[in-house]
N, C-alpha and C positions, 0 to 999 in steps of 0.2 A: 496616502498609501494604504493599500489593502492590508487588513490584519493578517498576521501570520497565523497558521493553524497548527494546533497540536493534535495528533491523531494516535489513537490506540489501535494496534493491530492484534487480531485474534486468529491465529492459525488453528484450524479445526480438523481433528482426525477422529473418526468414529464418534462424532457428536461431542467431543471434549476439546477444550482449548489446550494446545501443546506448545512447547517452546524448546528450541535446541540451540546449538552453536554451529555456525557455518553450515546450516541446513541439516545437521546431523544430531544424533543423541537426543531425541524428543522426550520431554518430560511433561507429565500432566500438570495443567495450571488452572483447571476449574471449568465450571459450566459457562459456555459462551454468552448465553442470554443474561445470566446473573451478573457476570463480569461487565457486560455492556451496560447494564442498568447502573451498576456502581460507578463506572466511569462517566456516564451521562450525568449522574447526580453530582459528581465531583467537579464537573465543568470542562470535560474533554470537548473539543470542537467537533470531531467526527470519529467514526469507527469504521474499521475495515475488517471484514470477516472473510478469510480465505480457507476454503475447504480443500484439504490436501488428501482426502480419502478417495481411493479408487473404488467406485461402486456403480453398478448398473442403474441404481435408483437415484442418481445424482440430482436430477431436476426436482424430484419430489422432496428429497432431503433438504436441498437449498431453499425451496419454496417454503417449507415448514419453518426453517430457520428464519427466513425473512419475515414471515408473519409473526413469529414469536418475538423477534427483536422490535418490529414496528409497533407491537402492542405495548411494549415496555418503555420505549425511549422516544424523545421528540427532537433528536438531532440527526443530521444527515449520516447515512451509513452506506457503505459499498459492500457488495458481495461478489466473490470470485471463486473459481474452481470448477473446471469441467464445462464451462460455457462455450459451446461450439456453433450456436445457431441463433438466428433472430428469435425463434420460439423460446429457446432457453432464456434469453434476455427478457423477453416479453413476460414470461411467467414470473420472473423475479421482480420486475417493475410493478406488475399488478399485485404482487404479494407485499409490496411496501418498500422495496429497496430504492434508494435515491440514485445510485450509480451501480454499474457492474464493472468488474475488472477482468480483463482477458490477458493471457500471457502466451502459453504454448499454442493455443488455437490461432492467435494472431500471426505467429511465426509460420505455422503450417498453412494458413489461409489468410494472407494479408487483406484480401478483399472483404473479409468479415468486418474489419474496422470501418471501411467506407459504408458498408451496408448498415451497420449499427448506427453510425452517425446520421445517415440519411433517414433512417426509420424513427429514431428516438431523439436525435440531437446530440451534438458533440459533447455537451455537458454531462451526458449519461455514460460516456465511454472513457474509462480509465485503462490505459495500456500499461500493464506491469512489465518491467524489464529487469530480469535478474542478470547481473553482469559480474564478470571476474576479470581482473587485470591479466593481460596476456602479453608476453614478450613480442609476439609477431603482429598482434592486432590492436594493441593499446588496451582495449577492453573488448571482451567477447561475450556475446549473448548466450545464455544457457536456458534450457527449457526443462519441462517435466520435473518441477520442484528442485531445480538446480542440478539434476543428475546428468543431463545430456548437453554437451557443448555443440553449438550449431556452426561454428566457423564464421559467423556473421559479425562484422565489426559493429560494436554497440552504438557509436555515435551515428554511423550511417543508418542504422535501424531506427534510431529515435527520430532522425530527420524524416525518414520515410513514413513512419506511423503518424507523425504530426501532419504531414502533407495529406494523409489519407483521412484525417478527420478526428484523430484522438483529441479528447478534451483535456486530459491530464496525463502526465507520465509519473508512474510510481517506480522510482529507481531504487533497487536494492543492491547494495554492494555485497556480494557473497563473501568477499575477503573480510568484511567488517561485521557480518551478521552475528549477533549474539556475544561478541567479544568485549563490547563496552569500552572501546578505546577511542571512540569518536567516529563521526560520519566521514564518508569519502568526499571531503569538501572540494578538492581540486576537480574531481570528475563532475561533481554537482555544479560547480561554478561554470564549467565548460558547457554543460547541458543547459543550464538556465540562461546563459548568454546566447545560446545557439538557437533556441526555439521560443515562440511567443506564447506558449501555453504554460499553465502552472506545473511546477515540478515538486513532487513529494519525495523527500529524502527518507531512506530506510536503511537500517543496518549500522550498528555501532554506538547507539545512544547509551551512555553510562553516567554522565554527569550533567548538571545544569549548564556548565560551560560548553558542552558539546552542542547543545541546542542553540546557544548564543552564536557559536562559531558557524553552525550550518546556515543560520539566517544572515549573518554579516559577511562571512567569507565564502560560503557556498551559494549564496543568493537563492536559497530554496524558498518556495512559497509555503511549504508545510513540512513538518517533521514528524515522522512516525516512529513509535517505539512499542515494544511488547513486554519483555521480561522485567524491565525496571518498574512497570506498572503492575504486572501480574503478581510479582513477588514483593510489592509494597516497598520498593527501594527508593522511590521518589513520589512525593505527593503532587498531584496535578496543580493544585492551587499554589503550592510553594514554587513550582517551576514557572508558572505564569507570572507570579509576583516578581520573581527574580528577573525575568525577561522584561517586564514592564518597567521596572526600576532602572534598567539599562537601555531604555529607549526603543525597545522592540515593540512595534504595534501589535497588540495582542488583545483578545477578548477576555475580559475578566468577569 
């Protein structure tokens, strides 16, 4: 069995790491490159950097971030935010990123997923899906940092992007984001059983038990967290030892 992955996520606004609750109330959490280096040294498996800043210089800003991160760490990292073209992705790949993440751009132009997969390989393409439970749709896809509902049923969308060449799905439950009450394990189990590609769980991590549950009940391939690492509420090596002792295949 493949080892489960623990991933630290760094949301970036104006060059700083920020964290909120349910995508709102953002608080400063530190320098993203410094934090990434700390997490790498502490044994995190991967990093995800998501730039949520609206700027006309997005490509240059992200390229500089990728170069800075690549110079400091030697583990895989993903960068997302404002990527809308093959050229945007190429610049990040050449700057040192291992993968790119697309979200709103994929909803607006699904063909971009296929183009990226054909140009760079599916393993380079992470499709991020921000979902919120909906009485009428089950789960609904949101875009623009969780601000805009699309009316798209989430499970249908995940099936579509998988067919178009996505290499991984990064599913964030907006209902669970930042509240530390556990991941959306039922939705994650449904997604993981539905598609053949890896699923990264995001939103809700608060305890070591939550990680155990997301791997055993949610069938996730990786679990992502932010604030519990940023604010030193949980040590990465303690989490990994806890999971290993309970039979979860994990890289120590």
